[in-house]
Phi, psi and omega in degrees: 000131179255144183279153172205147170020055173089358182225206178222156180259128183260118180241011183285175179270142179287158174285183185298336180265003178088013179266142178251135172290128183244324181184179174263156180306321181291344178287336183264126180296143179298132184055040180210187185238167181219137186258124177222168173227125178241119179048043177086355179260124179279128185227140176254127177256134179237138176245121181244127178252113176232239175291336172210163181280130177238149179236135181233155175223127180231164171310137186282343179248132182302133180288348179279309183227006175075019180266154178299138181251357186296339178268010180291161179276138177265132177226149176276126180276304174226174181305118177081002179239131188234158175227162171248137179257118181301129183290347183274309184232012175064024173288139181257132179235130177297134177286338179279317187247339184081359184284139178279136176291322185288322181209078187297336180274338183257320186245125182207139176265139173293136178255130180255140176296138181238140173232145172251127178247137183065210181274339190215354184278133176255129179236140182229141177259127180250000000 
């Protein structure tokens, strides 16, 4: 794996279901993001700790201005529902749907399926 801009590049082979091992749960800061690239796609992984720990994966570059979103702030929208606020222009994106609060028909982040294997491995399907 080669490093780039604060994250890592994943060049490994996917499992039988098309998921790639990307990192361990402890690699992602609590209520924060982690920057990775899988097969050329930049992806932001977010770990949210509420009643239980949840992991989300979205397109790594903001659909509004193309800036990295992994350093964005995580906020609770409603009970149990969270968004990431892009650090560049403060656009809010749902971690569940990727839809922008400011312009839901125009700006949306791709959401990637996430699996946790064992106690700590994070796997993502691209």
